[in-house]
C-alpha positions as CSV (number, residue, x, y, z in Angstrom):
1,X,11.0,-18.3,-17.0
2,X,13.7,-15.8,-16.0
3,X,17.2,-17.2,-15.1
4,X,18.5,-17.1,-11.6
5,X,20.8,-14.1,-12.2
6,X,18.0,-12.0,-13.5
7,X,16.0,-12.8,-10.4
8,X,18.9,-11.6,-8.2
9,X,19.2,-8.5,-10.4
10,X,15.5,-7.8,-9.9
11,X,15.8,-8.1,-6.1
12,X,18.9,-5.8,-6.0
13,X,17.1,-3.3,-8.3
14,X,14.2,-3.0,-5.9
15,X,16.4,-2.5,-2.8
16,X,18.6,0.3,-4.3
17,X,21.9,-0.6,-2.6
18,X,20.2,-0.2,0.9
19,X,21.9,-3.3,2.3
20,X,25.6,-4.1,3.0
21,X,27.3,-6.1,0.3
22,X,28.7,-8.7,2.8
23,X,27.4,-10.2,6.0
24,X,28.7,-8.4,9.1
25,X,29.5,-11.7,10.7
26,X,30.4,-15.1,9.2
27,X,30.8,-13.9,5.7
28,X,31.9,-16.5,3.2
29,X,33.4,-13.8,0.9
30,X,37.0,-12.7,0.8
31,X,38.2,-10.4,3.6
32,X,39.7,-7.9,1.2
33,X,36.4,-7.3,-0.5
34,X,34.8,-6.7,2.9
35,X,37.4,-4.2,3.9
36,X,36.9,-2.2,0.7
37,X,33.2,-1.8,1.4
38,X,32.2,1.8,2.2
39,X,31.3,1.9,5.9
40,X,28.1,3.8,5.4
41,X,24.9,3.2,7.4
42,X,22.7,0.6,5.7
43,X,19.3,-0.8,6.6
44,X,17.4,-4.1,7.1
45,X,14.7,-6.1,5.5
46,X,12.7,-9.2,6.6
47,X,12.1,-12.4,4.7
48,X,9.4,-15.1,5.3
49,X,9.2,-18.7,4.2
50,X,5.5,-18.9,3.8
51,X,2.3,-16.9,4.0
52,X,1.5,-18.5,7.4
53,X,4.9,-17.5,8.7
54,X,4.4,-14.0,7.3
55,X,1.1,-13.6,9.1
56,X,2.7,-14.7,12.4
57,X,5.8,-12.5,11.7
58,X,8.0,-15.6,11.9
59,X,10.7,-14.4,9.6
60,X,14.5,-13.7,9.1
61,X,16.2,-10.3,9.3
62,X,18.6,-9.6,6.5
63,X,21.1,-6.8,6.4
64,X,23.3,-7.7,3.4
65,X,23.0,-8.8,-0.2
66,X,25.2,-11.8,0.7
67,X,22.6,-12.9,3.3
68,X,19.7,-12.2,0.9
69,X,21.2,-14.3,-1.9
70,X,21.9,-17.2,0.5
71,X,18.2,-17.8,1.4
72,X,16.1,-15.8,-1.1
73,X,15.2,-18.9,-3.3
74,X,13.7,-20.5,-0.2
75,X,11.6,-17.5,0.9
76,X,8.1,-16.5,-0.4
77,X,7.7,-13.0,1.0
78,X,9.8,-10.0,1.9
79,X,9.7,-6.3,2.8
80,X,10.8,-4.6,-0.4
81,X,11.1,-1.3,1.4
82,X,14.1,-0.9,3.7
83,X,13.9,-0.3,7.5
84,X,16.3,1.5,9.7
85,X,16.6,-1.6,11.8
86,X,14.8,-4.9,12.4
87,X,15.1,-7.3,15.3
88,X,13.5,-10.3,17.0
89,X,11.3,-10.8,20.0
90,X,13.0,-12.2,23.2
91,X,12.5,-15.8,22.1
92,X,13.5,-15.0,18.5
93,X,10.1,-16.3,17.5
94,X,9.0,-13.2,15.6
95,X,10.4,-10.2,13.7
96,X,9.9,-6.8,15.2
97,X,10.3,-3.3,14.0
98,X,8.6,-3.6,10.6
99,X,6.3,-0.6,11.0
100,X,6.1,2.4,8.7
101,X,7.6,4.9,11.2
102,X,10.8,2.8,11.2
103,X,11.2,2.9,7.4
104,X,14.6,4.2,6.2
105,X,13.6,4.5,2.6
106,X,10.8,3.7,0.2
107,X,12.0,1.8,-2.8
108,X,8.8,0.8,-4.6
109,X,5.1,0.9,-4.6
110,X,3.4,-2.5,-4.8
111,X,-0.2,-3.1,-5.9
112,X,-1.9,-6.3,-4.7
113,X,-4.6,-7.7,-7.0
114,X,-6.5,-10.7,-5.7
115,X,-9.2,-12.9,-7.1
116,X,-11.3,-15.8,-5.8
117,X,-9.0,-18.5,-6.9
118,X,-6.2,-19.4,-9.3
119,X,-8.6,-20.2,-12.1
120,X,-10.1,-16.7,-12.1
121,X,-6.6,-15.3,-11.8
122,X,-5.5,-17.1,-15.0
123,X,-8.7,-16.2,-16.8
124,X,-8.3,-12.5,-16.1
125,X,-4.5,-12.2,-16.5
126,X,-4.8,-10.4,-19.9
127,X,-7.3,-7.9,-18.3
128,X,-4.8,-7.2,-15.5
129,X,-1.9,-6.7,-17.8
130,X,-4.0,-4.1,-19.7
131,X,-4.9,-2.2,-16.6
132,X,-1.6,-1.7,-14.7
133,X,0.0,1.0,-16.9
134,X,-1.1,3.9,-14.8
135,X,-2.5,6.8,-16.9
136,X,-0.6,5.6,-19.9
137,X,2.5,6.9,-18.2
138,X,3.8,4.6,-15.5
139,X,4.6,1.1,-16.6
140,X,5.3,-1.6,-13.9
141,X,8.9,-2.6,-13.4
142,X,7.9,-6.2,-12.7
143,X,4.8,-8.3,-12.2
144,X,4.7,-11.4,-9.9
145,X,2.0,-14.1,-10.1
146,X,0.7,-15.0,-6.6
147,X,-1.5,-17.9,-5.5
148,X,-4.7,-16.1,-6.4
149,X,-3.6,-12.9,-8.1
150,X,-0.7,-10.6,-8.9
151,X,1.7,-8.2,-7.2
152,X,2.5,-5.3,-9.4
153,X,5.9,-3.5,-8.6
154,X,6.5,0.1,-9.5
155,X,10.2,0.5,-8.6
156,X,11.4,4.1,-8.1
157,X,14.4,5.5,-10.1
158,X,15.7,6.6,-6.7
159,X,14.5,5.8,-3.2
160,X,12.5,8.2,-1.1
161,X,14.4,8.7,2.1
162,X,12.4,9.3,5.3
163,X,13.3,12.1,7.7
164,X,11.3,13.2,10.7
165,X,10.2,16.8,10.8
166,X,8.4,18.2,13.8
167,X,7.2,14.8,14.8
168,X,5.9,13.9,11.3
169,X,7.2,12.1,8.2
170,X,6.2,14.3,5.2
171,X,7.9,11.9,2.7
172,X,5.9,9.0,4.1
173,X,2.7,10.9,3.8
174,X,3.5,11.9,0.2
175,X,4.3,8.3,-0.7
176,X,1.1,7.0,0.9
177,X,-0.9,9.4,-1.2
178,X,0.8,8.4,-4.4
179,X,0.3,4.7,-3.5
180,X,-3.4,5.3,-2.8
181,X,-3.9,7.2,-6.1
182,X,-2.2,4.5,-8.1
183,X,-4.4,1.8,-6.5
184,X,-7.5,3.9,-7.1
185,X,-6.6,4.4,-10.7
186,X,-6.1,0.6,-11.3
187,X,-9.2,-0.3,-9.2
188,X,-11.3,1.7,-11.7
189,X,-10.1,-0.6,-14.5
190,X,-9.9,-4.0,-12.9
191,X,-11.5,-5.6,-9.8
192,X,-9.6,-7.3,-7.1
193,X,-7.3,-4.4,-6.1
194,X,-6.6,-4.6,-2.3
195,X,-7.2,-1.0,-1.4
196,X,-6.6,-1.8,2.3
197,X,-3.2,-3.4,1.7
198,X,-0.4,-1.9,3.8
199,X,1.3,0.6,1.4
200,X,4.8,-0.4,2.3
201,X,4.4,-3.8,4.0
202,X,5.1,-7.4,3.1
203,X,4.8,-8.7,-0.5
204,X,5.9,-11.7,-2.6
205,X,9.6,-11.8,-3.3
206,X,10.6,-12.2,-7.0
207,X,11.5,-15.8,-7.8
208,X,11.9,-18.0,-10.8
209,X,8.5,-19.6,-10.2
210,X,6.5,-16.3,-9.9
211,X,8.1,-13.5,-12.0
212,X,6.1,-13.1,-15.2
213,X,7.4,-9.7,-16.3
214,X,10.6,-7.7,-15.6
215,X,12.2,-4.8,-17.3
216,X,15.0,-3.0,-15.4
217,X,14.6,0.0,-17.6
218,X,11.0,0.6,-16.5
219,X,11.7,2.7,-13.4
220,X,9.3,5.2,-12.1
221,X,10.5,8.8,-11.8
222,X,9.4,9.9,-8.3
223,X,9.0,13.6,-9.3
224,X,6.8,12.7,-12.2
225,X,4.6,10.4,-10.2
226,X,4.3,13.1,-7.5
227,X,3.2,15.7,-10.0
228,X,0.7,13.2,-11.6
229,X,-0.7,12.4,-8.1
230,X,-1.2,16.1,-7.4
231,X,-3.0,16.5,-10.7
232,X,-5.1,13.3,-10.1
233,X,-6.2,14.5,-6.7
234,X,-7.3,17.9,-8.1
235,X,-9.0,16.6,-11.3
236,X,-10.5,13.2,-10.7
237,X,-13.9,13.1,-9.0
238,X,-15.1,10.4,-6.6
239,X,-17.6,8.1,-8.3
240,X,-20.5,6.2,-6.8
241,X,-21.2,2.5,-7.4
242,X,-23.2,3.3,-10.5
243,X,-20.3,5.3,-12.0
244,X,-22.0,8.7,-11.7
245,X,-19.8,11.6,-10.9
246,X,-20.3,12.8,-7.4
247,X,-18.7,15.1,-4.8
248,X,-19.1,14.5,-1.2
249,X,-20.4,16.9,1.4
250,X,-17.6,18.5,3.4
251,X,-16.7,16.8,6.7
252,X,-18.6,19.2,8.9
253,X,-21.9,18.8,7.0
254,X,-22.5,15.1,8.0
255,X,-21.4,12.8,10.7
256,X,-20.0,9.5,9.6
257,X,-21.1,7.8,12.8
258,X,-24.8,8.4,11.8
259,X,-24.4,6.4,8.6
260,X,-25.7,2.9,8.1
261,X,-22.2,1.6,7.1
262,X,-20.7,2.7,10.5
263,X,-23.4,1.0,12.5
264,X,-23.1,-2.2,10.4
265,X,-19.3,-2.4,10.8
266,X,-19.6,-1.8,14.5
267,X,-21.8,-4.9,14.9
268,X,-19.3,-7.2,13.2
269,X,-17.6,-9.8,15.4
270,X,-16.0,-12.0,12.7
271,X,-13.2,-9.7,11.5
272,X,-10.0,-11.8,11.5
273,X,-6.3,-11.1,11.7
274,X,-4.1,-10.8,8.6
275,X,-2.9,-8.2,6.2
276,X,-5.1,-6.0,4.1
277,X,-8.7,-5.3,5.2
278,X,-8.5,-7.0,8.5
279,X,-8.8,-6.0,12.2
280,X,-6.4,-3.1,12.2
281,X,-8.0,-1.4,9.2
282,X,-11.5,-2.0,10.6
283,X,-10.6,-0.4,14.0
284,X,-8.8,2.5,12.2
285,X,-11.7,3.2,9.9
286,X,-14.2,3.2,12.8
287,X,-11.9,5.5,14.8
288,X,-11.6,7.9,11.8
289,X,-15.4,8.0,11.5
290,X,-15.6,9.0,15.2
291,X,-12.9,11.7,14.7
292,X,-14.8,13.1,11.7
293,X,-18.0,13.1,13.8
294,X,-16.3,15.1,16.6
295,X,-16.7,12.3,19.1
296,X,-14.2,12.7,22.0
297,X,-11.0,10.6,21.9
298,X,-11.8,9.0,25.2
299,X,-15.3,8.0,24.0
300,X,-13.8,6.6,20.8
301,X,-11.4,4.4,22.9
302,X,-14.3,3.2,25.0
303,X,-16.4,2.3,22.0
304,X,-13.6,0.5,20.2
305,X,-12.5,-1.3,23.4
306,X,-16.0,-2.9,23.4
307,X,-15.9,-3.5,19.6
308,X,-12.5,-5.2,20.0
309,X,-13.6,-7.3,23.0
310,X,-16.5,-8.6,20.9
311,X,-14.3,-9.9,18.1
312,X,-13.7,-13.6,18.1
313,X,-10.0,-12.8,17.5
314,X,-9.4,-9.4,19.1
315,X,-6.4,-7.1,18.8
316,X,-4.1,-6.5,21.8
317,X,-5.2,-3.4,23.7
318,X,-2.2,-1.3,22.8
319,X,-3.0,-1.6,19.0
320,X,-6.5,-0.3,19.6
321,X,-5.1,2.6,21.6
322,X,-2.6,3.3,18.8
323,X,-5.3,3.3,16.1
324,X,-7.3,5.9,18.1
325,X,-4.2,8.0,18.6
326,X,-3.4,7.9,14.9
327,X,-7.0,8.7,13.9
328,X,-7.1,11.7,16.2
329,X,-3.6,12.9,15.1
330,X,-5.0,15.5,12.7
331,X,-3.4,13.9,9.7
332,X,-6.8,12.6,8.4
333,X,-10.3,14.1,7.8
334,X,-12.3,10.9,8.3
335,X,-12.9,7.4,7.0
336,X,-12.1,6.9,3.3
337,X,-14.9,5.7,1.0
338,X,-12.7,3.1,-0.7
339,X,-11.8,1.5,2.7
340,X,-15.4,1.6,3.9
341,X,-16.6,-0.2,0.8
342,X,-13.8,-2.7,0.9
343,X,-14.5,-3.5,4.6
344,X,-18.2,-3.9,3.9
345,X,-17.6,-6.2,0.9
346,X,-15.4,-8.4,3.0
347,X,-17.1,-8.5,6.4
348,X,-20.7,-7.4,5.7
349,X,-21.4,-8.9,2.3
350,X,-25.2,-8.5,2.7
351,X,-25.1,-4.8,3.4
352,X,-27.8,-3.1,1.4
353,X,-27.5,0.5,2.4
354,X,-26.0,3.3,0.4
355,X,-22.3,3.9,1.2
356,X,-21.7,7.6,1.8
357,X,-19.2,9.5,3.9
358,X,-21.5,12.4,4.7
359,X,-25.2,13.0,4.7
360,X,-25.4,12.3,1.0
361,X,-23.9,13.0,-2.4
362,X,-24.5,15.9,-4.8
363,X,-24.4,14.8,-8.5
364,X,-23.6,17.1,-11.3
365,X,-23.1,17.1,-15.1
366,X,-21.8,20.4,-16.5
367,X,-19.8,21.4,-19.5
368,X,-16.1,21.1,-18.8
369,X,-15.5,24.8,-18.8
370,X,-18.0,25.1,-15.9
371,X,-16.8,21.9,-14.1
372,X,-14.3,21.6,-11.2
373,X,-13.5,18.0,-12.3
374,X,-12.7,16.3,-15.6
375,X,-13.6,13.0,-17.2
376,X,-10.9,10.3,-17.4
377,X,-10.1,10.9,-21.1
378,X,-9.9,14.6,-20.6
379,X,-7.4,14.5,-17.7
380,X,-5.3,11.8,-19.4
381,X,-4.7,14.1,-22.2
382,X,-4.0,16.9,-19.8
383,X,-1.5,14.8,-17.9
384,X,0.3,13.9,-21.1
385,X,0.6,17.6,-21.9
386,X,1.7,18.4,-18.4
387,X,4.5,15.7,-18.4
388,X,5.6,17.0,-21.8
389,X,5.9,20.5,-20.3
390,X,8.0,19.1,-17.5
391,X,10.6,18.3,-20.1
392,X,10.1,14.7,-21.0
393,X,7.8,12.5,-23.1
394,X,5.3,10.0,-21.6
395,X,7.7,7.2,-22.5
396,X,10.7,8.7,-20.7
397,X,8.7,9.3,-17.5
398,X,8.2,5.7,-16.8
């Protein structure tokens, strides 16, 4: 078990000095220390006392390390990435503002691995620990044991600051891709990775009763992870459920709305609220499929209004509207295969059709010199050589 000071060090390491040192009001620290603090703009995070509170957004807004240290040992979840601001609803019942567009900086990537129960978690711990060093290059900074799994933290050596450019957040998009590729890489080596988990949402906070690994020296170099992600995107093929190498048809060669998986998801009425592969991800995936299929935006809204109304626990209307707007923003090509498969596994467990994103898949098996893609052992060696050419060894990258 790690001592209390190490826990505090781990929390501070994740947050990258993004909070004030002292409380703005009612600080118990000396006034002289507060006066000496640099008056630079800082951000805010949210803490939650239980999973139920987290799901209802019943939390506490924190803007200082003094405030964090005062209550952290009584909290179970937090937002490890810092927001520009956070506030409360009118009755102070819920936290508001914790959305990706309001992020001030991204401090860490977190991978959520979940199993059926604590017994399976314990039985597969060794397997998980052997699967989370990404591409033999990026070692986790810390690992937390959750009720049924693990939260794997990859803390950046420096935060990624978000700036809006022409209505977009290019840094956020880059971070989302890196997070997606890290999760895909781990998913190929151990089951239970939550591919639908919010990239930069709410996760377990490190505490003495859940921290099982921590090394403050294991920080992830953002530039190296970005280069690896670009390489991974170009080199690693999509695989089908049998492990065969495949490439999908281009988006204009097959309509996703014509596929069996789309029709199966559209009939589901039992999708529940919560984080991960829940209502929001289901609606967003269906909206993306309609965008890829060149269905009009108004028609997509009409279809999803009906779908949402049929849910036993529907979203509020404005969330459906926002999902459609996001899907039709031009930032995406269509529904992602990993999300589709995850949604089917969770909400249509008896689905027997073949999951494809176009009309079908083209398989191939050529010598490497004639191939566009490489096998895992080939690209791993290539990445090592690439990182070495960047000026550092594999060990120094992580």
